[in-house]
N, C-alpha and C positions, 0 to 999 in steps of 0.2 A: 915126040912133038906133034905128030899128027893127032895122036889121041888127045893131047892137051888142047889143041886147037879145036877139035871136035867138041870137047866138053865145054869150052867157052862159048862156042856158038850155040850149043844146046841150052846152056844157061841163059844166054841172051834171049833166045826165042821163048824160053819159059817165062823170063821176066816180062817180055812184051805181051805175052798171052795173059799174064796176071794183071798187067796194067789195063789191057783191053777189057778184061772182065770187070775190073774195079771201076773204071770210068763210067760205063753205063749205069752202074749201080749208084754212083754219086750224082749223076745227072737226074736220075729218077727221084732220088731223095730230095734234091733241090726243087724239082717240079712239084713234088708233093707238099713240100714246105710252103711254096708260093701259093698253091691252091688252098691250103689251110688258112694262110694269112688272108687271102681274098675272101674266103668263106667267113672268117671271123669278122673282118671289116664289114662285109655285107650284112651279117647278122646284127652287128653293133649299130650300123646305120639304120636298119629297119627298126630296131628297138627304139632308137632316138626319134625316128619319124613317128612311130606309134605313140610314144610319150607326148610328142608335140601335138599330134592330132587329138589324142585323148584330152589333153589339157585345154585345147581350144573348145572342144565339144562340151567339156564340163563347165568351162567358163560361160559358154552361151546358155547352158541350162540353168546356171546359178545366177546369171545376170538379170536384174529387174528391168522391166520395160523402160522406166524413167531414169535408170541408173542412179537412183537415190537410195541411200541407206535407210532401212526401216519403212519403206513405202510398199504397200501391198500392191502387187500387179493388178491392173484393172481388168474387168471382164472384157471379152471380145465384143465387138459391136453386134455380132450375130446373136449372142446370148444375153447381152445387157438389156434390161427392161427399159422401155421408152418412158422418160419422165414426163408426166402430165404437166402442162403449164399452169402455174399458180395464177389465180385471179389477181389482176392488178388493182391495188387500192387507189381510190380517187385521190388526186393531189389536193392538198388543202388550198383553198382559194385565198389569195392575198388581199382581195377586195372585201370590204365590209358587206354584210348582208343588206339586201334591199329592204328599206322600211317605207311605210306609206308616207306620202308627201304631207308636210305640215305647212305648206305655203298658205298665206292668208287668203281668205275668200274675198269676193267682191265687197261684202258687207264691211270688212275691216279696212279695205283699201280706199274706199270712198265714203262720203257722208250720205245720209239718207236724203232723198229729195223732199224739199219743203215748198210750201206755197209761194214763198218769195222768189223761188227760181223755177216755178212751174207755170205752164199754161195748160188749163183744163178746159176741154171742149167735148161736145158729142160728135161722134163720127158716123160711120155707116150703120143704118138700121135695117131690120129685116122682119118679116111676118110669115106665119104659117099655122093653119088650123087653130085659129084663136090665140096664138102666141105672138108676142112682139119682143124684139130685142134691139139693143143699141150698144155701140162701142163708146166707152168713156176713154178719151185719149189724153195722155199726160205727155207734155213736151218740155224738155229741159231748155229753158230760155236764159239760164245763168251762164257763168263763165268758167265753171269747173264741173267735172263729172260728178254724178250722184247716182245712187242706186234705189230701186224700189223692189219690194217683195211682199207677196201676200195679197190680202183683200183690202180694197178701199171701203170706206164707210159710205153707205148709200141709204137715203130715206126718200120715199115717195110723198109728195106734198100736193095739196089742192091749190087752186088758183089763189086763194087768200093766204097761203103759207101754212095752212094747217097740215100737220103730218098725218098721212093716211096709212102708210106701211113702212116698216123697217125691212130692208132687203135681207133675206136669208143667205148666209155664205155657203156656197156649194162649189165643189170642184168643176162640175159639169151639170148641164140641164138639157131641156128639150131643144133649145136653139144652138147650143154649143158649150164651150168651156175648155177646161184643161184635163187631158187624160192623165192618169196616174194618181199618186197620193202625195206628192211633194210639190209645193209651189215653187216655180222657178224664180230666179233673181234677175232683174233687168238692170244693167248698168248703162246709164244714159250720159253720153258725152254731150257737150253743148250742141243744141239743134236736133238731137235724136229724140224719138218718141216711143212709147209703149201704150198698151191699152188693156182694159178689163171689160168684160161683157156684162151687161145688165139685161134681164129679161123678165117677163111676166105674162099673165093671161088677161084678155080684154073682155071676159064675161064670167058670170058665176057658173057653178056646176049645172044649174037648172036652165041655163041659157038666158036668164034675165039680165038686164043692164045693171051697171054699177057705176058709182061715181069714179070717174077716171082720174089718174095722176096727171097733173099739169106741169109739175116741176120735179127736178131731182136735186137733192142736197148731197154733195159729194165731198168727201174728205180723203186725201191721199193717204196711203199706208204710212205709218210712223209720223203722222202730222195731226194737228188739231184745228187747223184753219179751214173752214168749209168754202165750197164754191157752189153757187146756186145756178142751175141751168134749166131752161124751159124744155119740157118733153111732153107734148100733147099727142100721145099714141093710142089712147083708149085703154091702156093697162090699168086695171083696178084691183087685181088680186095676184097672189103667188109671186110677189116680187123677189127676185134672186139676183145675187151678184157673184161672179166667178173671179178667180185670182188674176193678177197681172200675168200677161202671157210671156214675158221675158224678152 
């Protein structure tokens, strides 16, 4: 009996020892298995993260700046050449071009002054270095405006009515006249006046006396009816008449 009891106890101790040796080995195996699992999961997670990061980076590289298909990315502002401004074309004008005025002149707006509506008289006279002059004044005594332009007709006459000289028409002379080359037009409303200058010399070139003009026969421009006026100035030569002054 004692031997049997001893054998049982020895077997139990051996069994405990075996278990004690086996249990640490099992725990170690489990720990190793858990480490491998963690390592595999970590590697898989890193692989997934790498894939995600690579995909985002690749997407940014392939993505066009304007996110449009088929559009070429534009150059950066640092390398893009500056576009020079194109000259602006003038806008077409909606208004018609300016043309010279075709408004009627005074000659078409009024009638020519005639003797029936005119008062003709001699005005201011002047003298200098053998020359004499006088203004022939035309005044509108009618009821409507009229116009005058150019030269009146003037003859120098003796006391008996004999014609001594026909006045030469000149723009200007020794005593005055009109500057320029165009005769002005005078438009006379009722009561208004204009004048033309008549002049001549009171001696011959050698200084001898000559039969002087005693009267002037005057016809207004664009008229045929004369007016005779006395003019005893001593003028006997170089009779001239200048245009209406305007």
